[in-house]
C-alpha positions in Angstrom: -48.9 22.2 -8.9 -46.4 25.1 -8.4 -47.6 28.5 -9.5 -45.3 31.4 -8.7 -44.0 29.7 -5.6 -47.5 28.7 -4.5 -48.8 25.1 -4.6 -52.5 24.3 -4.6 -54.0 21.4 -2.8 -57.5 19.8 -2.8 -59.3 19.6 0.6 -62.1 17.3 -0.6 -61.9 13.7 0.7 -60.6 11.4 -2.1 -58.6 14.2 -3.7 -58.4 14.2 -7.5 -60.5 11.1 -8.0 -63.5 12.6 -6.1 -63.0 15.9 -8.0 -63.2 14.1 -11.3 -66.4 12.2 -10.4 -68.1 15.4 -9.1 -67.0 17.5 -12.1 -68.3 14.9 -14.5 -71.6 14.8 -12.7 -72.0 18.6 -12.7 -71.0 18.7 -16.4 -73.7 16.2 -17.2 -76.3 18.3 -15.2 -75.3 21.5 -17.2 -75.7 19.6 -20.5 -79.1 18.4 -19.4 -79.9 22.1 -18.6 -78.9 23.1 -22.1 -81.1 20.5 -23.6 -84.1 21.6 -21.6 -83.9 25.2 -22.9 -83.6 24.3 -26.6 -87.3 25.0 -27.0 -86.9 28.6 -25.9 -87.7 30.8 -29.0 -85.7 33.8 -27.8 -82.1 33.2 -28.4 -81.1 35.9 -25.9 -83.0 34.0 -23.1 -81.3 30.7 -24.2 -77.8 32.4 -23.8 -78.7 34.0 -20.5 -80.1 30.8 -18.9 -77.3 28.6 -20.3 -74.5 31.0 -19.2 -75.9 31.6 -15.7 -76.5 27.9 -15.2 -73.0 27.0 -16.2 -71.5 29.8 -14.0 -73.6 28.7 -11.0 -72.5 25.0 -11.4 -68.9 26.1 -11.8 -69.1 28.2 -8.6 -70.6 25.3 -6.7 -67.9 22.9 -8.0 -65.1 25.3 -6.8 -66.7 25.6 -3.4 -66.9 21.8 -3.1 -63.2 21.3 -4.1 -62.0 23.3 -1.1 -58.9 24.5 -2.9 -56.0 25.6 -0.6 -52.9 27.5 -1.8 -49.6 26.7 0.2 -46.2 28.5 0.0 -42.9 27.9 1.9 -41.4 31.1 3.3 -37.7 31.9 4.0 -35.8 34.5 5.9 -32.4 35.9 5.4 -30.1 35.3 8.4 -26.4 35.7 8.9 -24.7 32.5 7.7 -21.8 30.6 9.2 -18.3 31.0 7.7 -16.0 28.1 6.8 -12.3 28.6 6.3 -10.3 26.0 4.4 -6.6 26.3 4.9 -4.2 24.5 2.4 -2.0 22.2 4.6 0.2 20.8 1.8 4.0 21.1 1.7 3.9 23.5 -1.3 2.6 26.2 1.2 6.2 26.1 2.8 7.8 27.6 -0.3 9.3 31.0 -0.4 9.1 33.6 -3.2 10.2 37.2 -3.5 7.6 38.3 -1.0 8.6 35.6 1.6 7.2 32.3 2.7 3.7 31.3 1.7 3.0 29.8 5.2 4.2 33.0 6.9 1.8 35.0 4.7 -1.1 32.7 5.7 -0.2 33.1 9.4 -0.2 36.9 9.1 -3.6 36.8 7.3 -5.2 34.5 10.0 -3.8 36.8 12.7 -5.5 39.8 11.1 -8.7 37.9 10.8 -8.6 36.9 14.4 -8.2 40.5 15.5 -11.6 41.3 14.0 -13.3 39.1 16.5 -16.8 39.5 14.9 -16.7 36.2 13.2 -15.9 32.7 14.7 -15.5 30.5 11.6 -15.5 26.7 11.3 -11.9 25.8 10.2 -10.6 22.8 8.1 -7.1 22.0 7.2 -6.9 20.1 3.9 -4.2 18.3 1.9 -4.0 14.5 1.8 -7.3 14.6 3.8 -9.6 17.2 5.2 -9.9 17.5 9.0 -11.2 20.1 11.5 -9.0 22.6 13.3 -9.3 25.0 16.2 -9.7 28.7 15.4 -8.0 30.0 18.5 -4.2 29.7 18.2 -4.4 28.6 14.5 -1.9 31.2 13.3 0.8 29.8 15.8 0.0 26.1 15.1 -0.2 26.3 11.3 2.5 23.9 10.0 1.8 22.6 6.5 3.2 19.1 5.8 0.8 17.1 3.7 2.0 15.4 0.5 -0.9 16.3 -1.8 -3.4 19.0 -2.4 -7.0 17.9 -2.8 -9.2 20.9 -3.3 -12.3 19.0 -4.5 -12.5 16.8 -1.4 -12.0 19.9 0.9 -14.8 21.9 -0.8 -17.2 18.9 -0.9 -16.5 18.4 2.8 -17.1 22.0 3.7 -20.3 22.3 1.6 -21.9 19.1 2.9 -20.5 18.7 6.5 -23.0 19.6 9.3 -21.2 22.2 11.3 -24.2 22.9 13.5 -25.3 26.0 11.5 -26.0 27.1 8.0 -22.8 27.9 6.0 -23.1 31.3 4.2 -19.6 31.6 2.8 -16.6 29.4 2.3 -13.1 31.0 2.2 -10.4 28.8 0.6 -6.8 29.8 1.3 -4.5 27.9 -1.0 -1.7 28.2 -3.6 -4.1 26.4 -6.1 -1.5 23.9 -7.1 -4.0 21.1 -7.8 -3.8 20.0 -11.5 -6.9 17.8 -11.0 -9.3 20.4 -9.7 -12.1 21.6 -12.0 -14.9 24.0 -11.0 -17.5 21.9 -12.7 -16.6 18.9 -10.4 -18.2 20.8 -7.5 -21.9 20.2 -7.0 -23.6 23.7 -6.7 -27.1 24.9 -6.7 -28.9 28.2 -6.2 -28.7 28.0 -2.4 -24.9 27.1 -2.3 -22.8 29.5 -0.2 -20.4 32.0 -1.7 -16.9 30.7 -2.2 -14.1 33.2 -1.8 -10.6 32.2 -3.0 -7.3 33.6 -1.5 -4.6 32.3 -3.9 -1.4 32.6 -1.9 1.5 33.3 -4.2 -0.8 34.1 -7.1 0.9 37.5 -7.3 4.4 36.1 -7.0 5.1 33.6 -9.8 8.0 31.2 -9.2 11.2 30.8 -11.2 11.7 27.1 -11.1 13.0 24.0 -13.0 11.7 20.6 -11.9 11.5 16.9 -12.6 7.7 16.5 -12.4 7.5 12.7 -12.6 9.3 9.5 -13.6 7.8 6.7 -15.5 9.7 3.4 -15.4 8.8 -0.3 -15.1 9.4 -1.3 -11.5 10.7 -4.7 -12.7 13.7 -4.9 -15.2 15.8 -7.7 -16.5 19.4 -8.3 -16.8 20.7 -7.6 -20.3 17.4 -6.2 -21.4 17.0 -2.5 -22.2 14.7 -0.5 -19.9 13.3 3.0 -20.5 13.2 5.7 -17.8 11.1 8.7 -18.9 11.3 11.9 -17.1 8.6 14.7 -17.4 10.3 18.1 -16.7 9.1 21.6 -16.8 10.3 25.2 -16.2 8.5 28.2 -14.8 9.0 32.0 -14.9 12.3 33.3 -16.2 13.9 29.8 -16.3 11.7 29.0 -19.3 14.3 30.8 -21.4 17.3 29.0 -19.9 18.8 25.7 -21.0 17.4 22.7 -19.1 19.9 20.0 -18.7 18.7 16.6 -17.5 21.1 14.0 -16.1 20.7 10.3 -15.3 22.6 9.0 -12.3 23.0 5.3 -11.3 24.0 5.0 -7.7 26.7 7.7 -7.4 27.8 7.8 -11.1 26.4 10.1 -13.8 25.7 7.8 -16.9 23.8 10.0 -19.4 22.9 13.7 -19.9 20.3 15.3 -22.2 19.1 18.8 -23.0 15.2 19.1 -22.8 13.4 20.9 -25.7 10.5 22.6 -23.9 7.1 23.2 -25.6 5.0 26.3 -25.4 3.9 25.4 -21.9 7.5 25.0 -20.6 7.3 21.2 -20.5 9.2 18.3 -22.0 9.7 14.6 -21.8 13.2 13.1 -21.7 13.8 9.4 -22.2 16.9 7.4 -20.9 17.7 3.9 -22.0 19.4 1.7 -19.4 20.7 -1.9 -19.5 20.9 -3.5 -16.0 23.9 -5.7 -15.6 23.2 -7.5 -12.4 20.4 -9.0 -10.4 19.1 -6.9 -7.4 17.8 -3.4 -6.8 19.2 -0.6 -8.9 18.6 3.0 -7.8 18.4 5.6 -10.7 18.1 9.3 -10.2 17.1 11.9 -12.8 18.6 15.2 -11.8 18.5 18.8 -13.1 21.6 20.8 -12.1 20.4 23.6 -9.8 20.7 27.2 -11.0 21.1 30.2 -8.7 17.7 31.6 -9.8 15.9 28.3 -9.1 13.6 29.1 -6.1 12.6 25.5 -5.4 15.8 23.4 -5.7 14.1 20.6 -3.8 12.2 19.4 -6.9 15.3 19.1 -9.2 15.7 15.4 -8.6 13.5 12.3 -8.5 14.4 8.6 -8.0 13.3 5.3 -9.5 14.1 1.9 -8.0 14.3 -0.9 -10.5 14.0 -4.5 -9.2 16.3 -6.3 -11.6 15.8 -10.0 -12.2 16.1 -12.4 -15.1 13.6 -12.2 -17.8 13.4 -16.0 -17.6 14.7 -18.4 -14.9 17.7 -20.4 -16.2 17.6 -24.0 -15.1 20.5 -26.5 -15.6 19.2 -30.1 -15.6 21.8 -32.9 -15.6 20.5 -36.4 -15.8 22.6 -39.6 -15.4 20.6 -41.5 -18.0 17.3 -41.3 -19.9 14.3 -42.4 -17.9 10.6 -41.6 -17.7 11.2 -39.4 -14.7 13.8 -37.4 -16.7 11.6 -37.2 -19.8 8.6 -35.9 -17.9 10.5 -33.3 -15.9 12.4 -32.0 -18.9 9.1 -31.8 -20.9 7.5 -29.7 -18.1 10.5 -27.3 -17.9 10.7 -26.9 -21.7 7.0 -26.1 -21.9 7.2 -23.4 -19.1 7.6 -20.1 -20.9 9.3 -18.6 -17.8 12.1 -21.1 -17.8 15.2 -21.2 -20.0 16.3 -24.8 -19.8 19.7 -26.2 -20.4 19.6 -30.0 -20.0 22.1 -32.8 -20.5 21.6 -36.6 -20.8 24.9 -38.3 -19.8 25.4 -41.1 -22.4 29.1 -41.3 -22.3 31.9 -40.2 -20.0 35.2 -38.6 -20.8 36.9 -41.9 -20.0 34.8 -44.1 -22.3 36.8 -45.9 -24.8 35.9 -45.2 -28.5 37.3 -46.6 -31.7 36.7 -43.4 -33.7 38.2 -39.9 -33.3 36.2 -37.5 -31.0 35.3 -35.2 -33.9 33.6 -38.0 -35.6 31.4 -38.9 -32.7 27.8 -37.7 -32.4 28.0 -37.9 -28.6 30.3 -35.3 -27.0 31.7 -35.7 -23.6 29.9 -33.9 -20.7 31.1 -30.2 -20.8 31.9 -30.0 -17.1 34.5 -27.3 -17.3 32.4 -25.0 -19.4 29.3 -25.4 -17.3 30.6 -25.4 -13.8 33.6 -23.0 -14.2 32.4 -20.5 -16.7 28.5 -20.4 -16.7 27.4 -21.8 -13.3 26.6 -18.3 -11.9 24.2 -17.6 -14.8 21.8 -20.3 -13.6 19.0 -19.8 -11.1 18.6 -23.4 -10.2 20.7 -26.6 -10.8 19.0 -30.1 -10.8 20.9 -33.3 -10.5 18.5 -36.0 -11.6 19.8 -39.6 -10.8 23.3 -38.3 -11.7 26.6 -39.6 -10.3 29.5 -37.2 -10.7 32.6 -39.5 -10.5 32.7 -40.9 -14.1 32.7 -37.4 -15.4 35.7 -36.1 -13.4 33.6 -33.6 -11.5 35.1 -33.9 -8.1 37.0 -30.7 -8.5 33.7 -28.8 -9.4 31.6 -29.9 -6.5 33.0 -27.1 -4.3 32.0 -24.6 -6.9 28.4 -25.9 -6.8 28.4 -25.7 -3.0 29.7 -22.1 -3.1 27.1 -21.2 -5.8 24.3 -22.3 -3.6 25.6 -20.7 -0.5 25.9 -17.4 -2.4 22.2 -17.5 -3.2 21.7 -20.3 -5.8 19.3 -23.2 -5.8 20.0 -27.0 -6.0 17.8 -30.1 -6.2 18.9 -33.7 -6.0 16.4 -36.2 -7.3 16.6 -39.9 -6.3 17.5 -43.0 -8.3 20.1 -45.7 -8.4 22.9 -43.0 -9.1 21.8 -40.4 -6.5 22.6 -39.8 -2.8 24.7 -42.6 -1.3 24.3 -44.6 -4.5 26.0 -41.7 -6.4 28.8 -41.6 -3.8 27.9 -38.1 -2.6 28.5 -38.9 1.1 31.2 -36.6 2.5 31.3 -34.4 -0.6 30.8 -30.6 -0.8 27.3 -31.5 -2.2 26.3 -33.1 1.1 27.1 -29.8 2.8 24.3 -28.0 1.0 21.7 -30.8 1.0 19.1 -30.7 3.8 19.8 -34.4 4.6 22.7 -36.6 5.7 23.4 -39.1 3.1 25.0 -42.1 5.0 25.5 -45.5 3.5 23.8 -46.9 0.3 20.4 -48.3 0.7 17.0 -48.3 -1.0 13.4 -48.9 -0.2 11.5 -51.1 -2.6 7.8 -51.4 -3.3 5.0 -48.9 -4.0 3.7 -46.3 -1.7 1.8 -43.1 -1.5 3.8 -40.2 0.0 2.2 -38.5 3.0 2.4 -34.8 3.9 4.2 -34.1 7.1 1.9 -33.1 10.0 1.9 -29.3 10.4 3.4 -28.6 7.0 0.4 -28.9 4.8 0.3 -25.1 4.2 3.8 -25.2 2.7 3.5 -24.0 -0.9 5.4 -27.0 -2.4 2.9 -29.5 -1.0 -0.2 -27.4 -0.7 -2.2 -29.0 -3.5 -5.5 -27.8 -2.1 -7.0 -24.6 -0.8 -6.8 -25.8 2.8 -4.7 -28.4 4.7 -7.5 -31.0 4.8 -8.1 -31.0 1.0 -4.4 -30.9 0.4 -3.9 -34.2 2.4 -6.8 -35.7 0.6 -5.3 -34.9 -2.8 -2.0 -36.5 -1.8 -3.8 -39.6 -0.7 -5.4 -39.7 -4.2 -2.2 -39.4 -6.3 -0.8 -42.5 -8.0 1.6 -44.6 -6.0 5.4 -44.1 -6.2 7.9 -46.9 -6.8 11.0 -47.1 -4.6 13.0 -44.5 -2.6 16.5 -43.8 -1.5 17.3 -44.2 2.1 19.2 -41.4 3.8 21.0 -41.2 7.3 19.1 -38.3 8.7 17.6 -34.8 8.3 19.8 -31.8 9.1 18.8 -29.3 11.8 16.5 -26.5 10.5 15.5 -28.6 7.4 11.8 -29.3 6.8 10.4 -32.7 6.0 7.5 -32.1 3.6 6.7 -35.7 2.5 7.5 -39.0 4.2 7.1 -42.7 3.6 3.9 -44.2 5.1 5.7 -47.2 6.6 9.5 -47.1 6.4 11.3 -45.7 9.5 14.4 -43.7 10.1 15.5 -43.6 13.8 12.0 -44.2 14.8 10.4 -41.6 12.5 9.0 -42.1 9.1 11.5 -42.1 6.3 11.7 -38.7 4.6 10.8 -38.5 0.9 11.1 -34.8 0.3 13.2 -32.4 2.4 13.9 -28.7 1.9 16.2 -26.3 3.6 18.4 -23.3 3.6 22.1 -23.4 2.6 23.8 -20.1 3.3 21.9 -17.6 1.2 20.6 -20.3 -1.1 18.0 -23.1 -0.9 18.2 -26.8 -1.6 15.9 -29.8 -1.8 16.3 -33.5 -1.6 13.7 -35.7 -3.3 14.4 -39.4 -2.5 12.5 -40.9 -5.4 12.7 -41.0 -9.2 9.0 -41.8 -9.7 7.1 -38.5 -9.5 6.4 -38.9 -13.2 3.7 -41.3 -12.2 1.7 -38.3 -10.9 1.2 -37.2 -14.5 -1.4 -40.1 -14.7 -4.7 -40.4 -12.8 -5.0 -43.2 -10.4 -7.5 -46.0 -11.1 -10.2 -44.8 -8.8 -9.7 -41.0 -8.8 -9.4 -38.2 -11.3 -6.4 -36.3 -9.9 -3.0 -36.4 -11.6 -1.2 -34.4 -14.3 -2.2 -31.0 -12.9 -0.9 -31.9 -9.6 2.4 -33.0 -11.0 2.9 -29.7 -12.8 1.7 -27.7 -9.7 4.2 -29.6 -7.5 7.2 -28.9 -9.8 6.2 -25.4 -10.5 6.0 -24.6 -6.7 9.3 -26.5 -6.2 11.2 -24.4 -8.7 9.6 -21.1 -7.6 10.1 -21.7 -3.9 13.8 -22.7 -4.4 14.4 -19.5 -6.5 12.7 -17.4 -3.9 9.6 -16.2 -5.7 8.3 -13.4 -3.5 4.7 -14.7 -3.8 5.7 -17.9 -2.1 7.6 -16.5 0.8 5.9 -17.3 4.2 5.9 -13.6 5.4 5.3 -10.5 3.2 4.9 -6.8 3.9 4.1 -3.9 1.6 3.8 -0.2 1.7 0.9 1.8 0.3 3.2 3.6 -2.2 6.7 3.1 -3.6 7.9 6.7 -3.0 7.4 9.2 -0.2 8.4 12.7 0.7 10.7 13.2 3.6 8.9 12.7 7.0 5.7 11.5 5.3 3.5 8.8 6.9 4.1 5.4 5.6 1.2 2.9 5.7 2.5 -0.7 6.1 0.4 -3.9 5.8 1.4 -7.5 5.6 0.8 -11.2 6.3 3.3 -12.8 8.8 3.6 -16.6 8.9 6.3 -18.7 10.4 8.6 -21.2 8.5 5.8 -23.7 8.6 3.5 -21.2 6.8 1.3 -21.1 9.9 -0.1 -17.6 10.7 1.7 -15.8 13.5 -1.4 -15.1 15.5 -1.3 -12.3 18.1 2.4 -11.9 17.7 4.4 -8.7 18.7 6.1 -7.6 15.5 8.7 -4.8 15.2 8.7 -2.6 12.2 11.8 -0.6 11.5 13.7 1.2 8.7 17.1 0.3 7.3 19.4 2.2 7.1 18.4 4.0 10.3 20.3 5.3 13.3 19.3 3.7 16.7 16.2 2.2 15.1 14.6 5.6 14.7 10.9 5.4 13.8 10.6 1.8 14.8 7.3 0.7 16.3 5.9 -2.5 17.8 2.5 -3.8 16.6 0.4 -6.9 17.2 -0.8 -9.2 14.5 -4.4 -10.4 14.3 -5.8 -13.9 14.4 -4.8 -14.4 10.7 -1.3 -13.1 11.2 -2.1 -9.8 9.4 -0.4 -6.6 10.5 -1.2 -3.0 9.7 0.5 0.1 11.0 1.5 3.7 10.1 5.1 4.9 10.6 6.7 8.3 10.3 9.0 8.1 7.4 12.8 8.9 7.3 13.8 12.6 7.3 16.4 12.2 4.6 16.1 11.2 1.0 17.3 7.8 -0.4 16.4 4.2 -0.8 15.2 2.4 2.3 13.9 -1.0 3.4 11.2 -1.6 6.0 11.9 -4.7 8.0 9.4 -6.8 10.0 10.9 -8.9 12.9 9.3 -11.1 15.5 11.6 -11.4 18.5 15.1 -11.5 17.2 14.1 -13.1 13.8 13.8 -10.9 10.7 10.9 -12.3 8.7 10.1 -9.9 5.9 11.2 -6.8 4.2 10.1 -4.3 1.5 11.9 -1.4 -0.3 10.7 2.2 -0.8 12.1 5.6 -1.8 12.1 8.8 0.1 12.4 12.0 -2.0 13.2 15.5 -1.0 10.3 16.9 -3.1 7.7 14.2 -3.8 4.7 14.8 -6.0 3.5 17.8 -4.0 6.6 20.0 -4.8 7.2 18.6 -8.3 4.5 20.5 -10.2 3.9 23.9 -8.5 2.4 26.0 -11.3 -0.9 27.4 -9.8 -4.2 27.4 -11.6 -6.0 30.5 -10.4 -8.5 30.4 -13.3 -10.4 27.5 -11.9 -10.7 29.1 -8.4 -11.7 32.4 -10.0 -14.4 30.7 -12.0 -15.7 29.0 -8.8 -15.8 32.4 -7.0 -17.6 34.1 -9.9 -20.1 31.2 -10.2 -21.0 31.4 -6.5 -21.0 35.1 -6.1 -17.7 35.1 -4.2 -14.5 37.0 -4.7 -11.0 35.9 -5.7 -7.7 37.5 -4.5 -4.3 36.9 -6.1 -2.1 37.0 -3.0 -3.0 38.0 0.6 -2.6 41.7 0.1 -5.9 43.4 -0.2 -7.9 40.6 1.4 -10.6 42.3 3.6 -11.6 41.4 7.1 -13.3 38.1 7.7 -16.6 39.9 8.6 -16.7 41.5 5.1 -16.5 38.0 3.5 -19.3 36.6 5.7 -22.6 36.1 3.8 -26.2 35.7 4.7 -28.1 32.5 4.0 -31.8 31.7 3.5 -33.5 29.7 6.3 -37.0 28.2 6.1 -39.5 30.2 8.2 -42.5 28.0 7.8 -45.5 27.5 5.5 -48.2 30.1 4.5 -51.6 28.8 3.3 -54.9 30.4 2.1 -58.2 29.4 0.7 -59.2 32.2 -1.8 -62.5 30.5 -2.8 -63.8 30.1 0.8 -64.1 33.7 1.5 -67.6 35.3 2.0 -67.5 37.3 -1.2 -67.1 34.2 -3.4 -69.9 32.5 -1.4 -72.2 35.6 -1.9 -71.3 35.5 -5.7 -72.3 31.8 -5.9 -75.6 32.5 -4.1 -76.3 35.5 -6.3 -75.6 33.6 -9.5 -77.9 30.6 -8.4 -80.6 33.1 -7.3 -80.5 35.0 -10.6 -80.8 31.8 -12.5 -83.8 30.8 -10.4 -85.6 34.2 -10.8 -85.2 34.3 -14.6 -86.4 30.7 -15.0 -89.5 31.5 -12.9 -90.2 34.8 -14.9 -89.8 33.1 -18.3 -92.1 30.3 -17.3 -89.6 27.5 -16.6 -89.4 25.3 -13.5 
């Protein structure tokens, strides 16, 4: 129990349990005493004997309990002093009274001249870290991208600096919108927090783009919205705030922001991307002469423009089960916009009726391959022979389409490859196989995964290579295959025939490869539709068919998630010179991890590979590194290379202001409230800040325990003996034993 800082304890063995037992026993003894004096005729004697008896029993009980009072004592000692210096980029700004950083250096120099206090120093911004007091004024160079006041205060209040902290002095401009006083855990013993709010006496005149909100992914022909949060401070609140949208180097839109009572507004721009790729948009406020922070007048957004849906052109030579199943799969895929043609009559077919009376129109070769070919992401020839449809003049266009970045698949059958007379045509130039003379393999077989390529996403039907091969061996058998003359250099054979041979090697069934900037695949069978059905003795099928074709289409159209190597940055935008954290997974073209490889990370554009570093991958091919970012604003790519081979790249933006300089309005009220709550002081600006020794505080330190036993002193013992003796004498005199 705590009474006025004192706590009492029982010295009797057994503690409270023994005390209860003894107390109940003594209470029973007193009740027995009261019963024995009920026959006394004189009421005064009954009261005297009962009262003295009860008092004596109580005194004995208190002596038996051995009650001890304990209290912890403290002493006031000179406490340590912690100084927190804001190291964020906003401290580099200049106002009417000069640079904030210069003001901090001057203040620190004055404190160091005092010499009576040697504080613990922390720099805070993106993180909180220790600093050396000696030479601090000369070494202070603020450059962090964010201000995190709460983390800094929590660190100073809880970090063991080797001594008790009596006072914490925070030197900051207070530009942390997230900081709230009630987020700091404080108690009665917390040190005093003093706040020096640099620039608090020198408000800025500033217009700024605070933030941009836009989807990082946009689609060709689909409207996208870019929202800009803007604000004005000081005298510029009363000036017109014009906001412009620039695309690349061209201004596209301009709007006048209507500010609210807080000097803030949101401006929305609607854009419609017209081509695939990356589009850089900038929101800009024209700079006025009175604007003291022109660096925050522009921010950038990088839109990755793709197609809302993949456009696929499927041309089939005739109806078949293979055509039906593939067409059904592509139609059901919500991410694919399918245009398909079944060729049932050629332009040269003789008809007895006028063309406008025929239900079957000739194949629209000119419209597809001259006007709309570039609008497709993938072209599929499924058992299709080009000659009857007068397409020889269009084959070079298909070749050029693929080499510029398109995708092409040729699926086997009796009208494909050599049987379709593609040998020596521009189509053979983009295929990953050499076509050669006509020929076919008859009979059923199960396609096998090429050794070492079981991790390739097109054939990876299981979580690991072993299960993937097992799944392929469980799929239903295929019927027949086209024979080709060879595999081109650099192409990858993913599936092969288990028995048939080509130049001593197993006959390829599925081959993929690069063609210029595009990709192509050759599937030498028209029987994959059988994978939609489970084999007699297994349960696989159907799902494996859809997974195979889904991966095929996504790999050919360069889905980023299926690329063998990927890198990423911790953020999309940075301020100039900020640290950029890069992580990634590097795998070779066979999708095998590049274990313990030396990878080079560099920026583009960059002069003389400035900022490039070399790092080693781990056993899983993962890489992690921190690079110093470019010193100029713009859109950049970070490129990962192993040897002379570029294997992955990622895009990011460097801004002149960044988040740190975008919203500079200080919030002194929160720091003032914190100082008041802890018994500290708050200063608007560095003028009038006293010497460091005047801000130092005392702190309580435990000095030990004090204990006493008030009922064990001689006077209480004499009292107990006196009460018991008086009771005995009266009982004897009044004739009681």
